N, C-alpha and C positions, 0 to 999 in steps of 0.2 A: 404731302399726301401720306392717308392713314396706312398704318401696318395692317397687315393680313390677320384675323383672327383666326387662332389654330382650337379646331374644338377638340375637348379631351377624349382619349380613345374611351373612357369608362365613363358608368353613370354612376360619379361619387355619391350623389343624394338615395342612390335605389342601393349600392351598396353599403352604406350606412343604414339603413334599414334593417337589411338583411342580418347584419352585424347584430343588430340590437335583437333580432328575433332569436337567432342564434345563441346569444348570451341567457336569454330570457326563457326557451324551450327546447335547449339540446339536455339531453337526459343521456345519463349513462349507465348502462346496467353491468360495467365491470369494474371491477374494484383498483384501486391504486396496487401499482405492482409490491409496492412495500407493506400494504395492508395484507395482500394476498399471500405475500411469503410469510409474514406474521404469524397468519391463521395456520399457514399449512406447517410453520416450523413448532408452532403449540401442539399441532396434531401429533407431529412423529413423538413417541416415546423414544427419547434418545438412548436413557438411562433404564428404560424399562426391558422385559423379556418377552413383548410383544409388541405389535403395531395397529393401529387400526385402519383399515382400507374403507371406510364408509366414506370417507372425505378423499376425493383426489383435487391435488392443487391446480391441476388441468383444466378441471370444470369449470374454474371461475374465468379460465382465460380465453375458454374455447368460443372459436365467433358463431354467431346465431342459435347457439344454445342456451336454454337458461341455465343459470349458474345456481348450482346448489351448495346450500351452505351445510355447517353440521347441525347435526341436533334436529335436521328436518326443514329448518328456517330459509324461508324463500327470501333472496334480497329485492328490496324495491327498487325501481329505477328511480334514480335521485338527478334533482337538477344540478348539473356539476358546477356549474359557473356562475350561478345563483347562492350556491353554499360557500363558494369561494369570495364573490363578494360581499357577501353578509357576514363573512371573518375581517375582511376589510373594512366593513364599515365599523364593525364593533370594535376596532382596532386592535386585531388577534395576529394579522400579518400584513405585511405593507407590500407584496410582490402579487401582482396579476399574471399567469403564464398561461397564453393561448397556444394550445398545443394545435399545431396544423392539420394532424392525424385527424383530431374530431373536426374542424371545420372542413377537412376533405369528405369524412362521411355526411355531415351535413349535408354539403353541396351536392354528392350524389344521391342523397335521399328524395331529392328535388328534380333531378334528371338535367337534361341540359335545355328545360324549357325556357327558362331565365336568362341564361348565358351571361353570367354575373362575373365567374371565372375569380372566386375570391383569392383560394392558394393562390393560383399562377400571378394575380395582380400584388399580392403579398410579398412573394418571391421576386419579383422585378424593381419595387418600389418598396421597400421593406419601411424605409425612414418617414415616409409620408403617410404610411396607414398604421404606426404607431400614435399618430395624431388622430386620425381616425377614429381607428379604435377606442382610445383614450376617451372621445367624444360620445361615443356609444356608450361605453364605461359609466360616464357621468349622466348619462339621460335613465339608464335601469339601475342605477344602484340605491340597493335598497334603504331603509330607514334604519339606523342605530339603535340595536335592542338594551345594548349596557348604556347607563346617565353617565355621564362625566363626572367623576369625583377627583378628591383630594391626592387619591393615588396614581391619579394618571399624570403623563407628562406634560410638561407646559406648553409643548409643539402642540399635543392634541388639545388642549382648552382653547389655543389661540385659533387651530384650524376650526373647533367646534363655534366656535364665537363669528368668523368670516363666514360660514356657511350658512348661520343663521341670518346673519346681515344682508348673504347674496338672496336671500328668499323674502325676506321683508321689503328688498329693494324690488326684487323681480314683481311681487305681486303689487304694492304701490305702483309701478307701471304700468301695471294689466289694468287695473282698476282706472286710470287716466287713458287708458286706451291707444298709450305709444308705444307702436311696436318696435321703435328702435331700442336697443340696448342701454342702458343709462351707463354714463362714463365711472360711475363712482362704484361700479360693482368689481371685486376681487378678480382678476386674470385665472383661468382656470389652472394653468399652471401653479399657481399659489395655494391653492385649496383642495389639491389631489394628493391622497396620503398614502400612494401607491407607487410602484414602478413596473409599467407594462412590458413586458418580451414576450418574444415568441420563441416556440419551443419547434425547432425545424419539422419537417415529415421525416418518418423512420423507414429506413429501406423495405423493410417489410408490410406496411403499409402504400408504397410508393407505386405509382404505375411504373410499367416497363418503359416508358418512353421520357421518365422524368429522371435526371441524374442527380443521384443523392450521395453518390460516394466521397468522401472527404477529400480534399484537394491537398495537395503538397503546395510549400509556401512558393516554389517558382511556376507553380501553374495557376496562380492568381492574377490574371489579365485587367487590362482596361475595359473587357466587355462586361466584366463582374460588378462596375460599379454601380452601387447603389442597390444590389441584388444580396438577398440574404443566402450566404453561402456557408458550407463547414469546410472549416482548414485542421489539418493533424499537424503536431508537432511537440516537441520538448520544452516546458518554460525553462529559460536560461536565467533570467533577471526578473524578481518581483519587485514593484516599489512599495513604499509605505504608503497607508491608507490615509487620504488629504479629502479634505471637504471643499468640493466642486458648487461655486454658485449658480444656481438655477433661476432664481428671480431674485434681484435685488430691489429694496425696498429704502426709499426717501422720506424724510420729512421737509416739509418746509417752513422757514423760520418766520415768514410773513401771515401766510393765510392758512397753517397748519394742516394743510394737504397731505395726504400719503400718496405717494408717486411707486409706481411699480415699473421696473425695466426688465423682462426677461433676455435671457442671456442665451443664446445659442451656440456660440463659437469659443474658440479657446482664448479670443481677447475681447477686450469690449473697451467702450470709453464712457466713462461713469458721469450722470448727467448733470450739470452743476446750476442750470436755472430752472425755475418753478415753471411745468407747461401748463397749469391749472387755470380755468377761465376768470378766477378771480384775479390771480395775478396778472394775467393778460390786459385786463379790462383796466385795473389801476395803473399799468405798466410798473410795475413795483419789483418786479424781476428777484424773487425771492431766492433767497438761498438756498440750496438742498444740502439736508445732513444724513449721513448712510445710517441705517437704522438696522445694525445684524441682526438684533431678536425676531425681526418681523421679516425677515431676509427667509429665503429658502434654499437648503445647501443640500448636496447628494452627495453620499460618500465614493470617492474614485481614488480609482489604482491604474496603474499602467502596468502592463506583462509585456514582455520582449519574449516572443515564441521562434523556436529554431526549426528546422527542418530535420526530419531523422536521417538517421546513417544511410538508411536503405533508398532513401528518396534522393538521396544527392548523386547525379551521374560521376560518371569516371573522370577525373581531373578538374573538377570543380571544388567550389567551397560552400557549406550549408550558408542559407541566405536566413535572412531575418524578418519578422513582422511584428509591428507593435499592436497591441490589442488594449482597447480600453474597457473597462470594466465599472460600471455603475452600478448603486445600490446594494442590492443582496447579491449580486455576482461578485464585489469584492470578498478576499481573503477565502477564496474556494480554490487557488491554484498557489502551487510551493514549487520553488527552484527544483527540478529533476523528474516533475510528472509530465508524463505522458498524456496527452489529454486530445479532443477533439474541441474545438471551439466553433460554434455556430455563432455568426454575426453579420452586421452590414460593413460590406467593403466602401469607405469613404474616404475621399480626399481631402485635403488639410492644406490651402495654402500658407507657404511663408510668408512672414510679415516682419517690418522691422528691419533691421541689420540682415537678417536672414535672406528676404528676398532679395535683397542687392546684391549678396553673393550667389543665389541661387540663379537669378534671372526671371528664365518662365519655367522652372522646375517646380513642382508640389510635390509634398508626401503624403503618403497614404496611412490606412489606419484599419483596423475592423474594431467597431463598436459590438462587444460580446453582447450574446441575448443567450446563449445558453451554452453550460459547459459540461463536457462529458470525460470522466478520468477514466485511464483505461485500466489500470491497475489500483484499485482501491485501497486502502488500508485495510488492514483485518478488523479495525473496530467499524468501518462504513460498509463491509461487504453485504450486499443483501442475498439472504441465503436463498438458495434454490432446493425444490422439495425433491427434484427429480435426483439430484446429488445425495440429497439426506436417505431418501429410499434405498439408492444403491449401496452407500456406505452402512445402512442399518442389516442391509442384506447379507454384507460379508463380516460386519463388526463381531457377532458371535462366533464364529469360527475361533476365534483366538489368533489368527493370522494379519492382523492389519500392520502389525510392525512389519512383517514381510514382505506384502504387498506394497505397502508406502514406499519402504525403501527400494524396491525394484521399479517403483513407478517415476525416481526421480534418474533423470537420464536414462530411459529404457533401451539408446542406441548403443550406449558405452557396454562394453562386456565386460562383465565382472565387476570387481571391486564392491564386492555385498558390503564388507564391513565399514567401507568411507562412506557409500551411500547411507548406511545406516545413522552414522555418526552427523554426515551432512542434514539427513532426517531431523536429528534431533537440534541442531543448529538452527532450522528454519522453525521449530519449536519453540526453545530456547527456556531457559529455567526461570523461576519467579524472583523477581527484584525486591530486595528487603532494604526498608527505610526504617531507622532507628528513630525514638524520639529524641536525642540529641542530634538529628541531622544526619548520621554517618549512613552510608547508601552502600550495601552491598549487591553487586553487579548480577543480574541473572542471564544478561547474554553469553553463550559460548562462543568461545574463538577456535580456530581451528587450522592448520598449516599443514601443508600436504606437501611433502619433499620428494622427488623423486626422480626416475631417469627420463631422458625425453622420448615424449610418444606414447605416454602411458593416459593419457587422456586428461591431463590434471585442467588445462585451460578450456577443454568442453565444459568440464563438469562448473570450474566455474562461470562459464559463460550462462550454463542452464540455470545456476541458482540464481544469478543476479535478474535473468527471466523470469522466474517463478516468485521471488520474492516482492512484495508491492513496492518497496522501496529498495532496490539495488543499485548500486555505482560498480560499475568496473571500470577498474585502471591498473597501470602497469608500473612497476619499479621506475624503470628508466624514462618516461615518460611522464614521472612525477616528481615534483620537488616539495619541501617540506612544506613550505606556504599553501602549494596547490592541494595537498592532503587536509591542512588544516584551516588557516585562514588568512586572507591578504588586506591589508589595507589599501584603498584606491579612493580616487575622488569620484562623487558622482557626477554624471553628466548634466544631471537636470538641476540639483541644489547648489552644485559646486564645492559641498562639503566631504570632509573626508569619511569614510563608512568602510565597514567591515564585509568581504565580500567570502561567502563561507565556500571550503573546499569541500573535498570528496568525502571526507567525514561528517563533515556537517551535512552536506545531503542525503545522506545515508543515515539520517539521525529517524531512530525507530525502525532500522531497516539494517540491510547488512552491505557489505564494503567489499570487493573481491577483490585483493592486489596479487597481479601476476606478476612472475619476475620478481620475486621478493628479494631473491638474493643479490639482484644488480643494483639496489637502492644504494645510494652513498650512505654512509655511516649517520652523517648530520642529518639528512633526512629521516632516516630511520626512527631516529631516537625521538621524533615528533611525534610518532602514534603511541609513544609508553605512557603517557599518560590518559590515553585515549582507551587504550585495550583496559587498563585496571579502574580508574576513577572515573571515564567516561565524560569526562570534560575537556573543554580546550583552553587554557589561559592563556591571554593575552594580553600583551603590555608594549604596541607601539604607537607611536607618531599622536601620543596623549591619549588614546584609547587604552584603559585597563577594564579588563571585562573577562569573562568565562562565559564560553559557549557551549552547551549541550550538545555530546556525540554519542548516543546510547545507539550506537551500534555493534554489531557482531562483526569480527576481522574473519575473513576466510582467506588465506594466504596460499600461495603456491611457490616453489622453489626449487632450485634444481641445486644438487652437491656441489662441492667446490669445485671440482676438475670437470664439470658437466654429468657426469655419470657418476655412481655410487662405487668408489674404491673398496674392494674387503680388506686388502691389506695394511690398511689403518683404520684407526680406530673411528666409533661413529660421531665423535666431539667435532675429530678436525674434517672428517666427511660433513656434517651439517654446516659447519663455519659461520654460526649464529651464536651473539652474545648470549650467558645467561640468563641476564635481566629480560631479554625478550621472549625466551624459551620458557621461561617459569608463566608468562604469561598468558599461554596456549593451555587450553585444557588438555586440546588432545593434538598429538604430533605424530601423523602417518608418516611411511618410507614405502612408497609404492617403486619395489623394484622388478626391473625387466628382466627376468630370470627363464631360459630357456626350459621348458617342459614339451615334451611330445604332444601329450593328452590336452594342455592347457593351449597350445602353439595352435592345434588344429582346430579345436572349438573356436579358438579366438579369429582364425581364418574364415571360417565357416560364418560366424557372425557377420564378420565384415563383409564379405562377400555378399549375404544375403542383403543387408541393408542397402549396398549401392544397387543391387540389382532391383530390390522391391519398394526403395524408399520409405521403408518402415522397418521396426525392430521386428523380430521373428516371434511367434506364438508360440509360448511354451505351454506344456501341457500341465493344467489346473493351476496354471498363472493368470493371478488378476494384475490389470496393469491400468491405475487412474490416469484421466487426462492432467495436465498442469492446471487448470481450473478446478478441477476436483479435490486436487491435491491442496490448494489455496483453501478451498472453503472448509476442509476438514482441519487444516491448522488453524485459521480463523476460530472455529468452535474448539480447539484443543487450548489455544490461548487464552480461552476465558475462564479455566480452570486455576486454581491457586492451590497446590497440593502441601500438605504439611507432613513434618517426618514425625511418626511415632516415637515414644521413648525404645522400645525394643528395637528396632531398625535402627536408631542412633548408636545403642551399644555396639551393635552388629558392625556398622559402619568404621567408628573409632577402634575397633579389633582389626578391619581390613588395613585400617591406614597404617597401625601402629607393624603389622607384616608386613607391609609394603617398605616401611623404613628399615626393616632388618633387611630385608632382600636388596636395597639400596645400598646398605652397608657392607653385606658379602659381595656385592657387583664392583664395589669401589676397585678392589686391587684388579679385577680382568678386563678385557677391551669390551664387556656389555654395557659398563657403566657410560652414560651420557648425558642425562641430566640428573638433576637433584629431585628428589620427593619432598616436596615443601606442602606448608598449610594451602597455599593455592590448588595443588593436587587433591587434597581433602574438597576444597569448595567445587574443584571442576567435577568430581565423582557425586557431589551433591546435587550440582545443574543438572548433570546427564540423567540422575536419579530423578527427579522433578519432572524434566524433559518427559522421560517413558512413563510418570504416571499421567500426566496431561495427555499423553498418546492413546491412554486407555480411558480418557473422562473420568479420572478417579482423582478425588480429594484428599487421599494417603497415599503415601510412598509405602512399598511394601516390599521385604528382603529379596524378591525375584530383580525388581528396577535397580536395587543396589548391585546384586551380580552381575546383571547385564551392562551396565557401566564401568563395575570392575574389570567385565572382561572387552569390553571395547578399548579400555586404557592398556590393556594386558598385550591386546592384539597389535595394539598401535607399537607396544614397547617392543613386542617380538619382531614386530618387522624391522626393529632398528639393528637386530642383531644379527650376526653373521654367521648364519646357520648353515657353514659349508659341510657339515658334517651329515646333514641331513640329505638322503636320495629324494630326489622331485617325484618320482614315480614309486609309491610305496604302496602297501597293501592295506587293506580297511584296518586291518588292528594295530599296523603302526598309526595310522593317522587317527585311529579314536583314542590311544595311548598318547599323541601330542597334545589333544584335544583335553583329556585328562589331566593331563600335566599342567596346561594352561590353566584350568580350573584351581589346582592345586596353588600354583603361585601364585593369583590373584585373590585368592579367598573365597571364590564364587562356589556355590554348593556346599558350601562348608557347615558342619553341625554347631549348633549352637553360638558360640561367640569365637569358632573357629581358633580357638588357643591350643586344643588338642591335635589339629591337623587331618582330623577327621572330615570327611566326604558324605553327602547325603546318598545315597545310590539310586534311591528313586529321583532326585533332581539332575543327577549325573545323566540317568537312562533318559529325563525329556531332552536335557541338551542335546545328547548323541541323536536321538531320532529326529529331532527339529533339524539337523545337519544334514539329514537325507540317509542315513543310516538305518538297518533293519536291527528288529531285537536280535536275532540270531547273530549278526555280525558281532552286537554289543558283548553278549552272554560267551561268545566265542574268544573275542579279545579280553575279557574277564578272565576267563579259565585259562588263558596261553600265558599271560603276565604273572597270575596268581602261581602258575607253575613254575616259571622263573624267579620265585620270591622276590617281584618286584613292590606288590602290595597284596594285602591280604582282606579278608570281609571279617568284620566284626558285627556284635550287637545282634547276632543271630541273621547276620544276612542285610541288613540296613545300611551299614558304615562300611566305607572303604579307606583304608589305612596304607598308606605307603611306607616301605620297610626302607628305612635309611642307615646306611652305615654309620654317621655321624651318631645317628641315636645310641648306638649298642657302645660306642665308645665312651658317651656321656654318661650312659648308664654304669659302665664299669670306673670309671673316673670318680661316679659317685659311691660306688662300694667302696673304693680305695679312701676316701675321704673318710666314711663310717668307721673301716677298720681302723 
């Protein structure tokens, strides 16, 4: 009894014809996003004084409207896919990306009269439609416009010769009126010089009834087998790229025939006997020899993705999914990347001994088609013209430093100087490499030490989310090898391999370490090399190597007894080794001191955030979104500012004064760390970051002054200022600010050797802090009457009157007598 034949639910021939028509005739009037962003970015005069509004970025992407081009040029509709296929034929690219959004628009233009349901069919049976579309691409592939030359790859020459031979064989078959395809023709898998992939339909272009949301790993079920789905996760393990055979080529030692064996699964049995007509007629059973050069290989990479922390239900552990990447999709993912992977969900049955153990079980994997990075690296960010226009709006106000620092964790009240230091941490300094291989790091390291409940961990969490590569870990949950690298056995190759830790995953990013004081001393010493040399040297299990860890360290710690104890010295409170402290460019102490005004404002801020789920809007305050901050930082990091000679001399004088101040503080309780050459390099890095923030190619004196102020503020917060009353009048606050400028060398006149301050610079800084001109003049007069300071040089300089100076003058007079 014959089996019942089942008619296919779709007409594959009609669909293939529709695909060919789509490839031939689909015209796109929209530019690619990269091209549009580049054009818009070039039109934006970021460093100029004015911008031209003749061309708007959104004109190019507005649906149904004719796109306007700069200089009045109109963009002609282009045949998107034929241009792409022409590049494939000319060997410029080797990937054909079919965007389902384009196919959906093409299908909607014809309405429902044909009812082919092309997009729906691809999403339900994607693996088969890769074949169908590949056949359509082969039919409409244009002729090459570039001739083969000796400069081309060997594979290109072989492919070209095979295509020409196929054409001659087909023409001979047509002349003989033989409709059947000759056996001697090369298979299509062998002559294709491209990889065909699908780009899934985007939510903006999807219908309301089509679910395009990215799935969690645990939500991928059996009903999705064979479907084109999108899965969100974090890449945990990425294998090496290895060649995967697609078509095996054999040569017979008797008849000389070339035999091809397409490979469609992970395992295959090599052919041993020649199946050609000549060998079968002669019954010679010719032996086949594998010809590697004539075979076709594709790059292959296996990636393990894991569920995000917010996708895991209570009491469960994260699940994993295997992703197979072929062709151009390899090397697009790194461990630690948060990604959306669109691919075909397929089963892979166990074979061999695994099948005996597994029984009826089967494994599943995702064959990747498109990868979307959530947090792209600074170099890979696509610039958004809207963001640049908004930044351009506020850039000339001169307050971008304040606006951007307020945009760092705006839900957290206060800590403005800490947020400014964190903004400079995100921007970073300039890494210098000498001719002899010596390297001076440009990444900034910051340590936040303070009482419980001052939002240290929240700041760390925010920074790890804003940075393109941010890793968050805790001191107790991390070991030395967990931070650096561990040697383990690879389950695929059974070899000893290195598994990178948190610092390696944060390469070219930021590693946030919470509870830094809770780490064991042995584990803490593992990051000493990372913080200065930015490498990790490994000598374990026969593996001797050096790994890159070009990362900024942001650490948070509590004092020795949980809270800061003002009765003991800062050194005893901090309780960290001097070798580690000197590697931090800025060390902040965030004390929780009671103050009526500050406590009241803090309580109002916290209750407002709880009631409205957002930060309060301040009068005149501009807050940028994390995406806008990331785009601004990406543009700022492209600058490489240099230090001119006069600024260098000013920096040298400031460093000398800091060393003298440290010598004076050694006797008292204010001494907590040494001012070393690393401190000078830290000031240099902060100054370069401030110059980058201004989109400037040179460091100016104001940058050095602000860097010195930040270092001084971080040090001043470490002192036990019990003599100061928290509720001060404006004159006392202004005096403390001016005194801090004098100690740090900021706003100094000349090289600062005479101890004079520029009144113009002091006035600018005091007014920037929110004080009025009258309050500054009143404080100036009050302390001048008290003989604390006096004006000099016709009211342009401010000089402090020190009792020690008078004694020194008297000693000099005695020496002269």
